[in-house]
Structure formats: C-alpha cells, structure tokens
C-alpha positions in Angstrom: 117.8 24.5 -42.2 119.2 23.2 -45.7 116.9 22.1 -48.4 118.1 18.2 -48.3 117.4 18.3 -44.6 113.9 19.6 -45.1 113.1 17.0 -47.3 114.8 14.0 -45.6 112.8 15.1 -42.6 109.5 15.1 -44.5 110.5 11.6 -45.9 111.0 10.2 -42.9 108.1 11.5 -41.0 105.9 10.0 -43.8 107.7 6.8 -43.4 107.2 6.4 -39.6 103.4 7.5 -40.3 103.1 4.6 -42.7 104.7 2.2 -40.8 102.4 3.0 -37.8 99.5 2.4 -39.7 100.9 -1.0 -41.1 101.4 -2.1 -37.8 98.0 -0.8 -36.4 96.1 -2.7 -39.1 98.3 -6.0 -38.4 97.6 -5.8 -34.6 93.8 -4.9 -35.4 94.1 -8.2 -37.5 95.8 -10.1 -34.9 93.8 -9.3 -31.8 90.4 -8.8 -33.5 89.6 -5.5 -32.7 86.3 -5.4 -34.1 85.4 -2.3 -32.2 87.1 -0.4 -34.7 85.7 -1.9 -38.1 82.9 -3.9 -37.2 82.1 -7.2 -39.6 79.0 -6.8 -41.5 76.7 -9.6 -40.7 74.9 -11.3 -43.9 71.9 -13.7 -44.1 72.7 -16.7 -46.1 69.8 -17.7 -48.6 69.2 -21.4 -47.3 69.0 -23.5 -50.2 67.6 -27.2 -49.8 66.2 -26.3 -46.6 62.4 -26.5 -45.9 60.3 -22.9 -45.7 57.0 -22.7 -44.5 54.6 -21.4 -46.6 52.6 -18.4 -44.8 50.6 -17.1 -47.8 50.1 -16.8 -51.4 48.9 -14.2 -53.8 49.0 -14.6 -57.9 48.6 -11.9 -60.6 47.5 -12.9 -64.3 48.6 -10.4 -67.1 46.4 -10.3 -70.3 47.2 -7.7 -73.7 44.7 -5.4 -74.9 43.2 -8.3 -77.3 42.5 -10.2 -73.7 45.1 -12.9 -74.5 47.1 -14.4 -71.5 50.5 -12.7 -71.5 52.0 -14.1 -68.1 51.7 -14.7 -64.6 53.4 -14.4 -61.4 53.0 -15.5 -57.7 54.0 -13.9 -54.4 54.7 -16.8 -51.8 54.9 -15.6 -48.3 57.6 -17.9 -46.4 59.2 -18.3 -42.9 62.5 -20.3 -42.2 65.2 -20.0 -39.5 67.7 -17.6 -40.5 71.5 -18.5 -41.0 73.7 -15.5 -40.7 77.5 -15.5 -41.6 79.9 -15.3 -40.0 78.5 -17.2 -37.2 81.3 -16.3 -35.0 80.4 -12.5 -35.0 76.9 -13.1 -33.8 75.7 -12.0 -30.3 76.2 -14.4 -27.8 72.6 -15.3 -27.2 72.1 -16.6 -30.7 75.3 -18.3 -31.1 74.7 -20.3 -28.1 71.0 -21.3 -29.3 69.4 -19.6 -26.7 67.4 -17.3 -29.1 66.8 -18.1 -32.4 66.0 -15.6 -35.4 63.4 -16.2 -38.0 63.0 -14.5 -41.5 59.8 -13.8 -43.3 60.3 -13.3 -46.9 58.3 -13.1 -50.1 59.6 -15.3 -53.0 58.2 -13.9 -56.1 58.2 -16.5 -58.9 58.4 -14.7 -62.3 57.5 -15.4 -65.9 54.8 -18.3 -65.3 54.4 -19.3 -69.1 50.8 -20.4 -69.1 47.5 -20.7 -67.8 47.6 -24.8 -67.1 51.0 -24.0 -65.3 49.6 -21.4 -63.1 46.7 -23.5 -62.3 48.8 -26.2 -61.1 51.0 -24.1 -59.0 47.7 -22.8 -57.3 46.8 -26.2 -56.6 50.3 -27.2 -55.0 50.0 -23.8 -53.2 46.8 -24.9 -51.6 47.6 -28.8 -50.7 51.0 -27.9 -49.3 52.5 -26.3 -46.6 56.3 -26.1 -47.3 58.7 -25.6 -50.1 62.3 -25.8 -50.8 64.6 -23.8 -53.3 66.9 -25.6 -55.9 70.4 -24.9 -55.4 71.4 -24.7 -58.9 68.6 -22.5 -60.3 69.2 -18.7 -60.9 68.0 -16.9 -57.9 68.0 -13.0 -57.0 67.9 -12.0 -53.8 66.8 -8.2 -52.3 68.7 -7.3 -49.1 67.9 -4.6 -46.4 69.8 -3.5 -43.4 68.4 -4.4 -40.0 69.8 -4.7 -36.6 70.5 -7.8 -34.6 71.4 -7.4 -30.8 73.2 -3.8 -31.8 75.1 -5.4 -34.7 74.2 -4.7 -38.4 72.7 -7.4 -40.4 71.8 -7.7 -44.1 68.5 -9.5 -44.4 66.9 -11.5 -46.9 63.6 -9.0 -48.0 62.6 -11.0 -51.2 63.7 -13.9 -53.4 63.1 -13.8 -57.1 62.9 -17.3 -58.7 61.8 -18.8 -62.2 58.9 -21.3 -62.2 61.5 -24.4 -62.0 63.6 -23.0 -59.2 61.6 -24.6 -56.3 59.7 -27.8 -55.5 56.9 -28.3 -53.0 57.4 -30.6 -50.1 54.2 -32.7 -48.4 54.3 -34.5 -45.3 
C-alpha cells in the first residue's frame, strides 16, 4: 500500500472510533444508562432543620500556667438524611417506605472563654434540639457507605464556631 493510503486509512479508523464514542456518550446521557457510570449520591447538610441532641461532651484547654486557652464541645445529633439526587435513590427510600437517619458529631471549636462554655453547657442540658445557621461557616467531613447497593457520601462530622448554631426549646 502506498504511504498516502496508509495514513488515510489510519485517520479514517480514528475518526470512526471517535464518532462511535461520541454517539455512545450521547445515548448514555439520553437514555440514562447509569449502570455504566453510576451517579454518586451525596448527603446534604440540613441547614435550618431541627437536630435531636443525643449526647454531648466538652473539653477545656489550659496552658502551662494553668490559664484557660480555649475549649471545644462535641455534640452528638440525629436527623433525617437528605440525599441528593433524590431520583437516583433506591425505590423504597424514594417512595417514603423507608427513611434514613444520620448520627453525626458536631464539633464546636474555639469557645473563647469559660463563661461562654458554662452557658453552652447549661443550654445543652436544658435543650433537646438545635439548628445550624445557614450563612455561617461550616466544615463537613464525609465518608463513603452503601444505601441499597448504591454508594453514598455520608456526613461523618460537622465543625462549626460557637455562633454557627442555636438551641430550640419546645
């Protein structure tokens, strides 16, 4: 074969392969063939929703001269999970037959003084519920788990500052 024909045949084969791949991608998106590329489900941070407080624990930090440096509080909460995208959930969760709950630890970092820490302890002992404030800085750590044979990134812990949430009393 002549060199021109060899180059032309190679280019034609590459063009056919690229066209076939592009057509396959279009049809996968068009007909929602997720078994080839599964959608990762992600649990959303439920701002402005009520969390049930299950437990709490605090830690105080002192320097070498026994002066208060800071504190942090770990609050264990439980809430109804919101997983996105909802249309990709297993059928029993999508229809509401089963509900999924999350148990998460909220870490309140940088408590500035002992007075604030005491007020937080009193509020935690007298309240059973809290809410996260939407416009405050929140850091969430995720882990991967399964929900009906689908991979889900679940919230493991949430870190907030002392003004990032408030207590709810009924």
